[in-house]
TORKOL-4160 file (C-alpha; in steps of 0.2 Angstrom, whole numbers, padded with zeros to 4 digits, m for minus):
153
<pt num="1" X="0479" Y="0758" Z="0336"/>
<pt num="2" X="0493" Y="0770" Z="0331"/>
<pt num="3" X="0487" Y="0788" Z="0328"/>
<pt num="4" X="0497" Y="0789" Z="0312"/>
<pt num="5" X="0489" Y="0774" Z="0305"/>
<pt num="6" X="0471" Y="0781" Z="0309"/>
<pt num="7" X="0476" Y="0798" Z="0302"/>
<pt num="8" X="0481" Y="0790" Z="0286"/>
<pt num="9" X="0464" Y="0781" Z="0285"/>
<pt num="10" X="0454" Y="0797" Z="0284"/>
<pt num="11" X="0462" Y="0803" Z="0268"/>
<pt num="12" X="0451" Y="0790" Z="0259"/>
<pt num="13" X="0436" Y="0799" Z="0265"/>
<pt num="14" X="0428" Y="0814" Z="0257"/>
<pt num="15" X="0416" Y="0827" Z="0263"/>
<pt num="16" X="0398" Y="0822" Z="0262"/>
<pt num="17" X="0391" Y="0839" Z="0261"/>
<pt num="18" X="0385" Y="0843" Z="0243"/>
<pt num="19" X="0387" Y="0862" Z="0246"/>
<pt num="20" X="0406" Y="0860" Z="0251"/>
<pt num="21" X="0419" Y="0864" Z="0237"/>
<pt num="22" X="0428" Y="0848" Z="0242"/>
<pt num="23" X="0413" Y="0837" Z="0241"/>
<pt num="24" X="0418" Y="0820" Z="0234"/>
<pt num="25" X="0437" Y="0824" Z="0234"/>
<pt num="26" X="0448" Y="0812" Z="0243"/>
<pt num="27" X="0466" Y="0813" Z="0248"/>
<pt num="28" X="0466" Y="0831" Z="0250"/>
<pt num="29" X="0468" Y="0831" Z="0269"/>
<pt num="30" X="0453" Y="0840" Z="0273"/>
<pt num="31" X="0444" Y="0826" Z="0283"/>
<pt num="32" X="0449" Y="0824" Z="0301"/>
<pt num="33" X="0444" Y="0814" Z="0316"/>
<pt num="34" X="0432" Y="0823" Z="0327"/>
<pt num="35" X="0428" Y="0809" Z="0339"/>
<pt num="36" X="0422" Y="0791" Z="0341"/>
<pt num="37" X="0404" Y="0787" Z="0346"/>
<pt num="38" X="0392" Y="0773" Z="0349"/>
<pt num="39" X="0396" Y="0755" Z="0356"/>
<pt num="40" X="0404" Y="0751" Z="0339"/>
<pt num="41" X="0417" Y="0765" Z="0341"/>
<pt num="42" X="0411" Y="0773" Z="0324"/>
<pt num="43" X="0422" Y="0788" Z="0319"/>
<pt num="44" X="0414" Y="0805" Z="0318"/>
<pt num="45" X="0423" Y="0815" Z="0304"/>
<pt num="46" X="0424" Y="0833" Z="0301"/>
<pt num="47" X="0428" Y="0842" Z="0285"/>
<pt num="48" X="0440" Y="0856" Z="0288"/>
<pt num="49" X="0433" Y="0866" Z="0273"/>
<pt num="50" X="0415" Y="0867" Z="0277"/>
<pt num="51" X="0416" Y="0862" Z="0296"/>
<pt num="52" X="0402" Y="0849" Z="0294"/>
<pt num="53" X="0403" Y="0832" Z="0303"/>
<pt num="54" X="0398" Y="0816" Z="0296"/>
<pt num="55" X="0399" Y="0797" Z="0300"/>
<pt num="56" X="0412" Y="0786" Z="0293"/>
<pt num="57" X="0398" Y="0774" Z="0290"/>
<pt num="58" X="0387" Y="0786" Z="0279"/>
<pt num="59" X="0382" Y="0778" Z="0263"/>
<pt num="60" X="0384" Y="0760" Z="0270"/>
<pt num="61" X="0372" Y="0748" Z="0277"/>
<pt num="62" X="0380" Y="0751" Z="0294"/>
<pt num="63" X="0374" Y="0769" Z="0294"/>
<pt num="64" X="0362" Y="0772" Z="0309"/>
<pt num="65" X="0363" Y="0754" Z="0313"/>
<pt num="66" X="0365" Y="0752" Z="0332"/>
<pt num="67" X="0367" Y="0733" Z="0332"/>
<pt num="68" X="0385" Y="0728" Z="0337"/>
<pt num="69" X="0395" Y="0723" Z="0322"/>
<pt num="70" X="0398" Y="0705" Z="0328"/>
<pt num="71" X="0379" Y="0703" Z="0330"/>
<pt num="72" X="0377" Y="0710" Z="0313"/>
<pt num="73" X="0389" Y="0697" Z="0306"/>
<pt num="74" X="0379" Y="0683" Z="0314"/>
<pt num="75" X="0363" Y="0689" Z="0307"/>
<pt num="76" X="0370" Y="0690" Z="0289"/>
<pt num="77" X="0378" Y="0673" Z="0291"/>
<pt num="78" X="0363" Y="0665" Z="0298"/>
<pt num="79" X="0352" Y="0673" Z="0284"/>
<pt num="80" X="0363" Y="0665" Z="0271"/>
<pt num="81" X="0363" Y="0648" Z="0279"/>
<pt num="82" X="0344" Y="0647" Z="0283"/>
<pt num="83" X="0336" Y="0660" Z="0273"/>
<pt num="84" X="0322" Y="0663" Z="0286"/>
<pt num="85" X="0320" Y="0679" Z="0294"/>
<pt num="86" X="0311" Y="0672" Z="0309"/>
<pt num="87" X="0323" Y="0657" Z="0310"/>
<pt num="88" X="0338" Y="0669" Z="0310"/>
<pt num="89" X="0330" Y="0680" Z="0324"/>
<pt num="90" X="0328" Y="0665" Z="0335"/>
<pt num="91" X="0345" Y="0658" Z="0331"/>
<pt num="92" X="0355" Y="0674" Z="0334"/>
<pt num="93" X="0344" Y="0681" Z="0348"/>
<pt num="94" X="0337" Y="0697" Z="0340"/>
<pt num="95" X="0320" Y="0703" Z="0336"/>
<pt num="96" X="0312" Y="0699" Z="0319"/>
<pt num="97" X="0311" Y="0717" Z="0315"/>
<pt num="98" X="0329" Y="0719" Z="0318"/>
<pt num="99" X="0333" Y="0705" Z="0305"/>
<pt num="100" X="0320" Y="0713" Z="0293"/>
<pt num="101" X="0329" Y="0730" Z="0294"/>
<pt num="102" X="0346" Y="0722" Z="0291"/>
<pt num="103" X="0339" Y="0713" Z="0276"/>
<pt num="104" X="0332" Y="0730" Z="0269"/>
<pt num="105" X="0348" Y="0739" Z="0272"/>
<pt num="106" X="0360" Y="0726" Z="0265"/>
<pt num="107" X="0348" Y="0724" Z="0250"/>
<pt num="108" X="0348" Y="0742" Z="0246"/>
<pt num="109" X="0367" Y="0743" Z="0247"/>
<pt num="110" X="0369" Y="0728" Z="0236"/>
<pt num="111" X="0356" Y="0735" Z="0224"/>
<pt num="112" X="0366" Y="0752" Z="0223"/>
<pt num="113" X="0382" Y="0742" Z="0221"/>
<pt num="114" X="0375" Y="0731" Z="0207"/>
<pt num="115" X="0368" Y="0746" Z="0198"/>
<pt num="116" X="0385" Y="0754" Z="0199"/>
<pt num="117" X="0393" Y="0739" Z="0192"/>
<pt num="118" X="0381" Y="0737" Z="0178"/>
<pt num="119" X="0381" Y="0755" Z="0173"/>
<pt num="120" X="0399" Y="0760" Z="0174"/>
<pt num="121" X="0406" Y="0744" Z="0168"/>
<pt num="122" X="0393" Y="0742" Z="0154"/>
<pt num="123" X="0390" Y="0724" Z="0160"/>
<pt num="124" X="0374" Y="0714" Z="0159"/>
<pt num="125" X="0368" Y="0704" Z="0174"/>
<pt num="126" X="0376" Y="0687" Z="0168"/>
<pt num="127" X="0393" Y="0696" Z="0165"/>
<pt num="128" X="0392" Y="0704" Z="0182"/>
<pt num="129" X="0389" Y="0687" Z="0190"/>
<pt num="130" X="0403" Y="0679" Z="0181"/>
<pt num="131" X="0415" Y="0694" Z="0186"/>
<pt num="132" X="0411" Y="0691" Z="0204"/>
<pt num="133" X="0413" Y="0672" Z="0203"/>
<pt num="134" X="0430" Y="0675" Z="0195"/>
<pt num="135" X="0435" Y="0688" Z="0209"/>
<pt num="136" X="0429" Y="0676" Z="0223"/>
<pt num="137" X="0439" Y="0661" Z="0215"/>
<pt num="138" X="0455" Y="0672" Z="0215"/>
<pt num="139" X="0453" Y="0676" Z="0233"/>
<pt num="140" X="0450" Y="0658" Z="0238"/>
<pt num="141" X="0433" Y="0662" Z="0245"/>
<pt num="142" X="0420" Y="0649" Z="0243"/>
<pt num="143" X="0404" Y="0655" Z="0236"/>
<pt num="144" X="0388" Y="0650" Z="0244"/>
<pt num="145" X="0374" Y="0646" Z="0231"/>
<pt num="146" X="0357" Y="0652" Z="0235"/>
<pt num="147" X="0343" Y="0642" Z="0228"/>
<pt num="148" X="0326" Y="0648" Z="0224"/>
<pt num="149" X="0312" Y="0638" Z="0232"/>
<pt num="150" X="0307" Y="0623" Z="0223"/>
<pt num="151" X="0323" Y="0621" Z="0212"/>
<pt num="152" X="0336" Y="0608" Z="0214"/>
<pt num="153" X="0354" Y="0611" Z="0214"/>
């Protein structure tokens, strides 16, 4: 990966230290790459203003998750298809507790996202669902319908 390309990517990050005067400010050039760490090669970033370090994954479901990204994708895909935690663990070859942790992390992130969409865009739940259905159709992505137990399609 070209160094210039990676340097440009860091401008979209902001300092995660609430005590920093550049907290939440993107594009200022105060965030730089410190090093990569872990088996997934996660970037450890440093704010030039307050000198604190933070992970590029902070605030995402990937934060503090040691599972390889490919395995995480398999877990999430299997969950969508079969909907069973134990079945997903058996299919993917991970511990049931790992699948439960992924579900909790992804669920918490989706709740924050949904709350943001409903609050800041003044949408109710039905409007939010319609919005994402429209976005997915424009991208050409096939949406998977998740059915509740005991209901027919």
